[in-house]
Structure formats: structure tokens, C-alpha cells
C-alpha positions in Angstrom: -7.2 -15.4 16.9 -6.5 -16.1 13.3 -4.6 -14.6 10.9 -8.0 -12.9 9.5 -9.7 -12.4 12.7 -6.2 -9.8 13.6 -6.5 -7.9 10.5 -9.3 -5.4 10.2 -9.7 -1.8 8.0 -10.4 1.7 9.3 -14.2 2.4 9.9 -13.4 5.8 7.0 -12.7 3.0 4.5 -16.2 0.9 5.3 -17.9 4.7 5.1 -17.1 5.5 1.1 -18.9 2.1 0.7 -21.5 2.5 2.4 -22.0 6.0 0.9 -21.1 4.3 -2.6 -24.4 1.9 -1.6 -26.5 4.5 -0.6 -25.1 6.2 -3.8 -26.2 2.9 -6.1 -29.3 2.7 -4.3 -28.7 -0.2 -2.2 -29.8 0.0 1.9 -26.6 -0.6 3.8 -28.1 -0.9 7.0 -29.7 -3.9 5.9 -26.3 -5.3 4.7 -24.8 -4.6 7.8 -27.6 -6.0 10.2 -27.0 -9.6 7.8 -23.2 -9.3 8.3 -23.2 -8.6 12.2 -21.4 -4.7 11.4 -22.1 -2.3 14.3 -23.4 0.8 12.4 -22.6 2.8 15.1 -19.0 2.1 14.9 -19.1 4.1 11.6 -20.1 7.1 13.8 -16.5 9.1 13.5 -13.6 8.2 15.4 -10.5 5.9 15.1 -12.6 2.9 15.0 -12.0 -0.4 13.2 -13.8 -3.1 11.4 -11.6 -7.1 11.1 -11.1 -8.0 7.5 -13.2 -10.9 7.3 -16.4 -8.5 8.0 -14.8 -5.8 5.5 -14.5 -8.9 3.1 -18.3 -10.1 3.3 -19.6 -6.6 3.0 -17.3 -5.9 -0.3 -18.9 -9.1 -1.8 -22.4 -8.2 -0.4 -22.1 -5.0 -2.1 -20.5 -5.6 -5.5 -23.4 -8.8 -5.8 -25.8 -6.1 -5.5 -24.9 -3.1 -7.5 -23.3 -2.5 -10.8 -20.0 -2.8 -12.6 -18.5 1.1 -11.5 -19.6 -0.3 -7.7 -15.8 0.9 -7.2 -15.4 3.8 -8.9 -18.2 5.0 -6.7 -16.7 3.9 -3.9 -13.6 6.1 -4.6 -15.7 8.9 -5.9 -16.6 8.5 -1.9 -13.2 9.2 -0.3 -12.5 12.2 1.8 -10.0 13.3 3.9 -11.2 10.9 7.1 -11.9 8.0 5.0 -7.5 7.4 5.9 -7.9 9.3 9.3 -4.9 11.7 10.0 -3.5 10.0 7.4 -5.3 11.2 5.1 -5.0 14.7 6.7 -1.0 15.0 7.2 -1.0 13.8 3.2 -3.9 16.9 2.6 -0.9 19.1 4.0 1.8 18.4 2.1 3.4 20.7 0.2 4.5 18.0 -2.9 2.3 15.3 -4.1 4.8 13.0 -4.1 5.0 14.0 -0.1 1.4 12.9 0.4 2.4 9.7 -1.5 5.3 9.0 0.7 3.2 9.1 3.6 0.5 7.1 1.9 3.3 4.3 1.7 4.7 4.6 4.7 2.0 4.5 7.0 -0.8 2.3 4.4 -0.8 -0.2 7.3 -2.5 2.1 9.5 -5.1 2.7 6.9 -5.5 -1.2 6.6 -3.9 -4.4 8.1 -4.5 -5.9 4.7 -2.1 -3.6 2.2 1.5 -2.6 1.8 2.4 0.5 -0.7 5.3 0.8 -1.6 7.5 3.3 -3.9 10.0 2.6 -6.3 11.5 6.2 -8.6 13.3 5.4 -11.9 14.3 7.7 -14.2 11.2 10.4 -14.4 9.0 7.8 -13.4 7.2 6.9 -9.6 5.7 3.2 -9.3 3.2 3.5 -6.8 2.5 -0.8 -6.0 0.1 -2.0 -3.7 0.2 -5.9 -1.9 -2.8 -7.4 -0.2 -2.6 -9.6 2.2 -6.3 -10.3 3.7 -5.3 -13.2 6.2 -7.4 -15.9 4.0 -9.1 -15.6 0.3 -7.8 -12.8 -1.8 -9.7 -9.5 -2.1 -12.2 -9.6 -4.7 -10.7 -7.5 -7.8 -12.7 -4.7 -7.3 -11.6 -3.3 -3.6 -7.6 -3.3 -5.6 -9.7 -1.2 -8.6 -11.1 1.2 -5.9 -7.4 1.9 -3.5 -6.0 2.6 -6.7 -8.9 4.7 -8.0 -8.9 6.6 -4.4 -5.1 7.1 -4.5 -5.0 9.2 -7.4 -8.5 11.1 -7.0 -7.5 11.6 -3.4 -4.4 13.7 -4.9 -6.3 14.9 -7.5 -8.5 16.8 -5.3 -4.9 17.9 -3.3 -3.4 19.1 -6.0 -7.2 21.0 -7.6 -6.0 19.8 -11.5 -6.7 16.9 -13.4 -3.4 14.9 -13.1 -3.9 11.5 -15.1 -0.6 8.7 -14.5 1.4 7.0 -17.0 -0.1 4.0 -16.6 -2.1 1.7 -14.5 -1.3 -2.1 -14.2 -3.6 -4.5 -11.9 -3.0 -8.2 -12.0 -6.5 -9.4 -12.2 -7.9 -10.2 -15.5 -10.4 -7.6 -18.0 -14.2 -7.9 -16.8 -16.5 -9.1 -19.3 -18.9 -5.8 -18.6 -16.3 -2.6 -19.2 -15.8 -0.7 -15.6 -14.6 2.8 -16.5 -11.3 2.6 -15.5 -9.3 3.9 -18.7 -11.6 6.5 -19.0 -11.5 7.3 -15.2 -7.5 7.1 -14.9 -6.6 8.6 -18.0 -4.3 6.6 -19.3 -4.1 2.9 -20.1 -5.4 0.0 -17.9 -3.3 -3.3 -18.3 -4.7 -6.4 -16.9 -3.3 -10.0 -16.1 0.0 -7.6 -14.7 2.2 -9.3 -12.2 0.9 -6.3 -9.6 -1.2 -4.0 -9.2 0.3 -0.6 -9.2 0.5 3.2 -10.7 2.6 4.8 -12.5 3.1 8.4 -12.2 5.3 10.9 -13.8 7.9 12.7 -11.4 7.2 16.1 -12.2 3.3 15.7 -11.3 4.3 14.4 -8.1 7.0 17.5 -7.7 5.1 20.4 -8.0 4.4 22.6 -5.2 1.1 22.7 -3.5 -0.1 25.7 -2.8 -2.6 25.5 1.0 0.6 23.3 1.6 1.9 23.5 5.7 4.3 21.1 6.6 5.2 22.0 9.7 0.8 21.6 10.1 2.0 17.8 8.3 5.0 17.1 10.5 2.1 17.3 13.6 0.2 14.6 12.3 3.1 12.6 11.7 3.9 12.3 15.2 0.0 11.7 15.8 0.1 9.3 13.2 2.9 7.7 14.7 1.2 7.3 18.0 -1.4 5.0 16.5 0.9 3.1 14.9 2.2 2.1 17.7 0.1 0.8 19.4 -1.7 -0.8 16.8 1.5 -2.3 16.1 2.0 -3.4 20.1 3.6 -6.5 20.4 4.6 -6.7 16.3 7.7 -4.0 16.3 9.8 -5.3 13.8 6.5 -5.3 11.1 6.6 -1.6 11.9 10.0 -1.3 11.1 9.6 -3.4 8.5 6.9 -0.7 6.9 9.2 1.5 7.5 12.7 -0.5 5.6 10.1 -0.7 2.3 9.0 3.3 2.0 12.3 4.0 2.2 14.7 0.8 0.5 13.9 2.6 -3.6 15.9 5.7 -2.0 18.8 3.6 -1.6 21.0 2.5 1.6 19.3 2.6 4.0 21.1 3.4 7.5 19.3 2.2 11.1 19.7 5.6 12.2 17.0 6.9 9.5 14.7 4.2 10.1 15.1 4.9 14.3 14.6 8.9 13.5 11.4 7.8 11.6 9.7 5.8 14.6 10.8 8.7 16.1 12.9 7.0 18.5 17.0 6.3 19.1 19.0 3.8 17.1 19.6 1.7 20.3 16.0 1.8 21.1 15.2 0.3 18.1 18.2 -2.6 18.4 16.5 -3.4 21.8 13.0 -3.9 21.1 13.9 -5.8 18.0 15.8 -8.2 20.0 13.0 -8.4 22.8 11.2 -9.9 19.8 14.4 -12.5 19.3 15.4 -10.7 15.9 18.0 -8.1 14.5 17.7 -5.3 12.6 20.1 -7.5 10.2 17.3 -9.8 10.1 14.3 -7.9 8.9 17.0 -5.9 6.5 17.7 -8.7 4.8 14.4 -10.4 4.8 12.6 -6.9 3.1 15.5 -7.0 0.9 14.4 -10.5 -1.0 10.4 -9.8 -0.2 11.2 -6.7 -2.7 13.8 -8.5 -5.1 11.0 -11.3 -5.9 8.7 -7.8 -6.6 11.2 -6.4 -8.6 12.3 -9.9 -10.3 8.4 -10.2 -12.2 9.1 -5.9 -13.3 10.3 -5.9 -16.8 10.9 -2.1 -16.8 13.6 -3.1 -13.7 16.7 -4.1 -14.9 19.4 -5.9 -11.9 21.6 -3.2 -11.6 19.2 -0.5 -10.4 17.1 -3.4 -7.8 20.1 -3.7 -6.8 20.4 0.0 -5.9 16.8 0.0 -5.1 18.0 -2.8 -2.6 20.5 -0.6 -1.0 23.4 -3.2 -2.2 26.1 -0.6 -3.6 26.5 -3.4 -6.7 25.1 -6.0 -9.2 27.6 -8.1 -7.9 27.0 -8.0 -4.0 23.2 -7.9 -4.5 23.3 -11.2 -6.7 25.4 -13.0 -4.0 23.3 -11.9 -1.4 20.4 -13.5 -3.6 22.2 -16.6 -4.2 22.7 -17.0 -0.3 19.4 -16.1 0.7 17.4 -18.4 -2.4 20.4 -20.9 -4.3 19.4 -18.7 -7.1 20.9 -15.7 -9.3 18.7 -12.6 -9.7 19.3 -13.1 -13.2 17.9 -16.4 -13.3 14.9 -15.9 -11.9 14.0 -12.6 -14.0 13.9 -15.4 -17.0 10.8 -16.8 -15.0 7.2 -16.3 -16.3 5.8 -13.6 -13.8 3.8 -17.1 -12.4 7.2 -19.1 -12.3 8.9 -16.1 -9.8 5.5 -16.3 -7.4 5.5 -20.1 -6.8 10.0 -20.1 -6.3 9.0 -17.1 -4.0 6.1 -19.3 -2.2 8.1 -22.4 -1.6 10.6 -19.7 0.2 7.6 -18.7 2.1 8.2 -14.5 0.7 
């Protein structure tokens, strides 16, 4: 099995694409048949399609539609689009809790996406990183993910919140895509990452219809699905848990074990069974996030050190040099494309 074939996404996400195709006057049944995607798999439940098939569907749909197709898909997002994660988000006490759930369980929604949340002052940044295992995703898929998250948060809160800013790595399309009007804020193209920045005050507003007790029960269901999904890849689950919690500062083994509903002893044993340790996974996550953060102009080395759980800037700098042979201050002065190239050579 190739890396591309091993990756997959929820059928609920595919159903949103199919509904958008209907709304755009495209016959989805013909497209699905041409690609070899079984339409019966869309009939509820926790089904999945391979990432390769989803990518083919996206490219065919975009080729047959207009420039606003990404927003058409975002408009079709429902709680079921994200399966149990969507329902847990809708019960969250605040949009902040909902967004944390989305980031933590992002891999359950799609094997090809990783989400991180970083907090700086009164701002909270959601960054999405894509790894399809093959060709990079077409830019409309990235636009749709960010638009879908915002649209769903608006639905949960019942108010038309607007982010502070949106950054997209792809160049600005030749044709207008309506993103500025949808997001209600400036959209910057050709940026180091794909992200959306919220005001902390907007995310901390209480949601009147919240039920955190029910949301916690749904978290347990999501964890069981994730356990099954990630069987034999426990280190990846630990990695995702670290990524979700790392921006808050120091992360302890006990914190990660608790988030995965197990004891610290079980956590360490299962990592040992896969030939690794908690320290190894932690260092790898810190290095990956360090390169992502160093591309951002709004973060200084001191902030990055704290977000990676280091006690001070000097400790982080020494660890980074041990991992890469370079000081983080030197890497921070590079252009974004140069930082990406350094990370690529280090297989980050």
C-alpha cells in the first residue's frame, strides 16, 4: 500500500462536495462513476474514501464549475460533515473549545490534514497543514477547509463573527473568488502557511445551547474511532495530541496520557512497542513546529520557545542547534521558501 492509498477522508466531506456539485448544475453521479467512487458509501455512517479518490473528485468538480466552488462546498457543511467531531463541536461551551476539538481530532476527519492552534496576546491562530501523500492539494480544497471552519463556527454561535485575517499559501487566483467578502477581512495570498486568525474575545463568548457533558461523551466516541483509525500508529496519535496542546506551553506526559484516556504507564509502554519514546516524539514535534513558527513574522524567538514548552529562549536555541546545526535566530532571518528548503533537507 502506498502512502497516498493509505490516506483517506470522511464520506461526510465528500457529501458536501457532491451537494455543491448539484448546486452548480453538475451531475455528481456521472463524475463519481467516472472516478470509480461508490456512491452507496455516502449513505450515512462512518465511511471513508481514499485521498487519491477525493483529490480526483476535487479536480474534476473544479474543472466543471466556476471560481466560487470552494465557497459552495463550505456552504454545504453540516455537523455530520465532520461526523462525531462536528457534533462535539456543536455542543462546546465556547467557540474556543469547539476549535480545540477540531484541531485535536483533525486527523480523524482527514489523514491528510494537521491543524494547530497558537495563541499570542488577544489573537488565536488556526493553521492547517496538508500532506496528501502525493501531489499537493489544489488550492480550492485549502480555501474550502478554512471557509468551512469559519462557517461552522458561525453556525454554532449563531452570529456572523469575522476573523482578523486570513493567510493562504497559494497565489491569488486570476478570477475573483469572493473570499474577502465571505471572511469579512483581508485575505493575504502567497503566505508561508494557510491560517486564519481570530480575536480571542470572539472565541471565548459562551454558547447558549452548549452541553459540555454531552460534548465530553462525544469526545470519548471520537477517541475510540481515532484509536481504531490509528491502530499500529500510536506514535502518530501522541504526535497529534502534542501538536494540539503544545502552543499552551509546557506539556507533560501525564497531560497527553489523560487526553488519550490512558495511564502514563500505558502511554510509555505503547510507544516502546513501536520502537520509540515520548522524548523522541516530543523532540520531533518541537522541531516540526519550530520550522512552522520561524516562518511567521508575528512571532519572536522568545514566543516560539514558550509555545514549544521550553523554559527560556536559550534552552530552545541550544536544542534547535543540536537538532539542526543552526541557531533559530539565523533561520528566522531567512525567506519563507529558504526555511522550507532547510526543513526539507532535514526531512521535517
